[in-house]
N, C-alpha and C positions, 0 to 999 in steps of 0.2 A: 416565468423563467423557462428557458430552453435548456434541455438536458441531453447530452450525448452519452451513450453507453457503448464502450468499445470492448470487443471480446476476440479471442483467438478462434472461437467457434461460432457458427451461425446460431442466432437466437431461435429457440424452439417454443418459447412461451410468449404470450402477449405482453408487450411493454406497457408500463403505466402511461396514462394520457400525458402528452407533452414531451415524451422521450423519443429520441431517434437512435436507431441502432447502426453501428459501424463495426466492421470486422477487420482485425489486423493481427499480425504476428509481431508482438512487441519485442521479440528477440532480434528482429531485423530493423535496422535503422531506416531503410527505404520505406518499409511499411509504416513506421512511426511518422515519418515526414509526410507521407501521403495521407495518413489518418488525420493529422492536425490540419493539413491544407483543406481537406474535405470538410472537416467540422467548421472551420472558419468560413469557408465559402457558403455553407448551407445554413449555419446558425449564428455566424458572427464571431468576433474575437472571444477567446476563452478567458474567463475571469476566475474560474475555480477549477482546479485539476486535482482529482483524487486518484492516486495510484494504489489500486487494491488487488491487482493480479498477484497471485502467489502460489507456490507449490511447496510441499514439505517433503522431508525424507527422514526416516528414523533408521540410522545405521551407524555402527561404530566407525570412527574416522578411518582407521587402518583398512577397513573393508570397502571404503568408497572408491569408485572408479572415476576415470576421466569423464565418462558419460554422466555420472552423478553430479560432478562439478558443473558441467555445462547445463544440465537440466535445472539445477537450483539457481545458479548465478545468472543465467541468461534471462530468466523470468523475474526473479525477486530483486536483483540488483541492476543488471544491464537493462532490463526492460524499463524499470523505473527511471533510470538515468536517460534513456533514449526518448521516452515519451515526454519527459520534462524538457529536454533539449529541443525537441520538436515543437513543444508548446511555446518556447521562447523564440525559436527561429521562425516558425510558420503559423502558429496558432493565434497570434495577436496578443499573447499574454503581456508583452512589454508595452502594448498600447493602452492597457487598462488603467495603469497608474493606481490600481487598488485591487491587486490580484492575490490569490492564495493557492498554494500548492501543498497538498497534504498526502503523506505516504502512510500506508498501513504497515506498521512494523510488527513487533511481537515482543512479549516479555522475554522470550528466549534470546532476543538480541540484547537485552539489558542484563539478565542474570545468568544466561547460558542454560543448557539442558543436556543431560547425558544422552548420547546417541544422536545429537543434532548439531554437530560442529558446523557443517556446511550451511544449514538453515540459519543457525544463530549468527554466523559470520555475515550472511547475506543481509539479514535484518539489522545487525549492528552497524554495517557500513552505511545504511541510510541516515543514521544519526550524524556521522561525520560529514556526509554530503549535505545534509540539511543545514548544519551550522555554517558550512562554506557558502551555500546558496544565499543564506540569510545575510551574510556579510557582502556578497557580491551585488545583490539586487535590492537590499533594504533601501538604498537611496532612490530606487524607482517605486517605492512603496509596495513591493511584492514580498509576501510572507511565505515562509517554508517551515513546515512542522511535520512531526511524526506522531501518530497515535499508536501506542504499543499495547494491544490487548493481551490478556491471558487467554487460556483455552476457552472457546466459545461453545455453549451448549447447542446441541442440534446437529444438523447436517454440516458438511464442510470438513475441515481438518480433524475435528473431534471424532468424526465417523470412522477415521482410519485407525483409531486406537481401540483397544479392547476395553470392556467395562471395568476391568481391574485398573488399567492405566488411567482411565478417566477418573476413577475414584481416588487414585493417588494425587491427581491434580486438586481435587476437592479437599482432600485431607491436608494438603500443603498450604492451601489458601486460608488466611485468617477468617474469611467470611464463610468458609466451608461449602462453597458452591462455585460453579463455573459462571462466566459472564454470559449475558444474553446479547443477542444481536442488537436489540433496541438500546441497551446501555452503551454499547460501543458506538452505534450510529449517533446517539445523542452527543457524545463527546466529540466525534468527528465534526458534526455540524457546529458545535460551540467553538471549537478551535479554529475551524475554517473561517468563521464569521467574525471572530474577535480581532479587532484592528491592531492590538498591541501584543499579541502572542506571536513570537517569531524565533526561529532557530531552536525550538524545543522538542524534546521527546517526552510525551506525556503517557504514562502507564495507566491502563484501565484493567487492573489485574487483581483487584480485591485485597491488595496488600502484599502480594508475593514478592515484589521488589522493594 
């Protein structure tokens, strides 16, 4: 299997064997188009696309600025839409007749979260887009889904929270713990490979939603 990893920043650590790195700014449509053209040229048509780039913001909505809107929406929503469009237009996704596109959402997009109106809105929008993609491209045997994790243990977005905030997430979860990267990755793989899951938002949140 050939795997392409795309990032807005240059990779500074060694990639796993079989992976090829590409750099793109997903907030720019021309970068997204060039990215998928390059991937197809070097690795062949894209059959599996996972949109997992994301940024978060914890701020009461009345205090959010236009710059906050741009930062969240351009990556979490616009970026996902543009990379998907580029995969359809230039990445050869339509040629596969058995492709899968999966977006990493968030439990915040399902149940909301205080202080995260913009982040929640950006993730919730992926659900509506996914249901529409599923209806548009199901006839081509292309599947579109969202995996919506709860807060994940370790580095990443959880690191931006205080220990007290992380503990509140644990307390609210019926399983009384945060998700692990492996648990979320296992669900991503299962959903991406299942040939009859389409147009769904699947929570991996320990029962929060």
